[in-house]
Every structure is written in C-alpha cells, then in structure tokens.
C-alpha positions in Angstrom: 85.6 -34.5 -18.8 87.7 -37.2 -20.6 89.5 -36.8 -24.0 88.1 -39.7 -25.7 85.5 -40.8 -27.9 83.1 -39.4 -25.8 84.2 -36.0 -26.2 84.4 -36.2 -29.9 80.9 -37.7 -30.2 79.7 -34.6 -28.2 81.3 -32.2 -30.2 80.1 -33.4 -33.1 76.3 -33.4 -31.6 76.9 -29.9 -30.7 78.3 -28.7 -34.5 75.1 -30.5 -35.4 72.8 -28.1 -33.5 74.9 -25.0 -34.3 73.9 -25.9 -37.9 70.7 -26.7 -37.0 70.4 -22.6 -35.1 72.2 -21.4 -38.3 69.4 -22.8 -40.4 66.6 -21.9 -37.9 68.0 -18.2 -38.4 68.0 -18.8 -41.9 64.5 -19.3 -41.5 63.5 -16.5 -39.6 65.2 -13.9 -41.9 63.7 -15.7 -45.0 60.4 -15.0 -43.2 59.5 -18.9 -43.1 56.0 -20.1 -42.2 56.1 -20.1 -38.3 55.4 -23.8 -37.5 58.1 -24.6 -39.5 60.4 -22.7 -37.5 59.0 -24.0 -34.5 59.2 -27.4 -35.5 62.7 -26.9 -36.0 63.4 -25.1 -33.0 61.9 -28.1 -31.0 64.2 -30.2 -33.0 67.3 -28.3 -31.7 65.7 -28.1 -28.2 65.6 -31.7 -27.9 69.3 -32.4 -29.7 71.1 -29.9 -26.7 69.0 -31.9 -24.3 70.4 -34.9 -25.5 74.0 -33.4 -25.1 73.3 -32.3 -21.7 72.0 -36.0 -20.5 75.3 -37.4 -22.4 77.2 -34.8 -20.3 75.3 -35.5 -17.0 75.6 -39.4 -17.9 79.3 -38.8 -18.0 79.8 -36.7 -14.8 77.7 -39.5 -13.4 80.1 -42.4 -14.5 83.5 -40.7 -14.2 83.3 -37.9 -11.9 81.0 -38.9 -9.3 82.1 -42.6 -9.0 85.6 -41.2 -8.5 84.5 -39.2 -5.6 82.3 -41.8 -4.3 85.3 -43.8 -3.2 86.8 -41.2 -1.4 83.5 -40.2 0.3 83.1 -37.4 3.1 82.3 -33.9 2.1 83.6 -33.9 -1.4 81.5 -36.6 -2.2 78.3 -34.9 -0.6 79.2 -31.8 -2.4 79.4 -33.7 -5.8 76.2 -35.0 -5.1 74.7 -32.0 -4.7 75.7 -30.3 -7.3 74.5 -33.1 -9.3 71.3 -32.9 -8.3 71.1 -29.4 -8.9 72.3 -30.1 -12.1 69.2 -32.7 -12.8 66.7 -30.3 -11.4 68.1 -27.7 -13.8 67.4 -30.0 -16.4 64.0 -31.3 -15.5 62.8 -27.3 -15.3 64.4 -26.7 -18.7 
C-alpha cells in the first residue's frame, strides 16, 4: 500500500467506522430501540464496504498494473488473487 493521501484517507474512514461501532455498542448497552441500532449497524457496514472498495481500487490501479507489465505467472497469480477478493466482497 502506498503512503500518500490514499492511506491517510483510508485511516480517517476507518477511525470513523471505529467510532460508529463504539456508538453501536453504547446503544446496545443502553438498550436503544432495535431498529435504531440496526440502522447504525447498516451504516457501519456500508462504511466498511466503502473502505474495502477503495482498497480494491488501489490494489487494481497499483499492484495489478505493476505486475501486468511483468506478465507471466506472477500476473496470473495477482489476477486470481484480485478475483478472489472481489468474490469475497460480493458475498459479504
């Protein structure tokens, strides 16, 4: 992973998700209305999915494009790896 603004943006997003999850735990502890808790769980799930998609985009743009220039077995391995990651995201 690169160390530029993409990394900083991802860390900021993850910190927000972390705060959301702490808020959900607090809601459960305080016995908040179930639908309100479910709404927050859904929002946190979407936020994590957004992070996952950003990571996948970064992987495709940087890692996969670099090995595409090399070609061969390493390229095929990285394409398979990316396909498996996409499949896991779709199933989640």
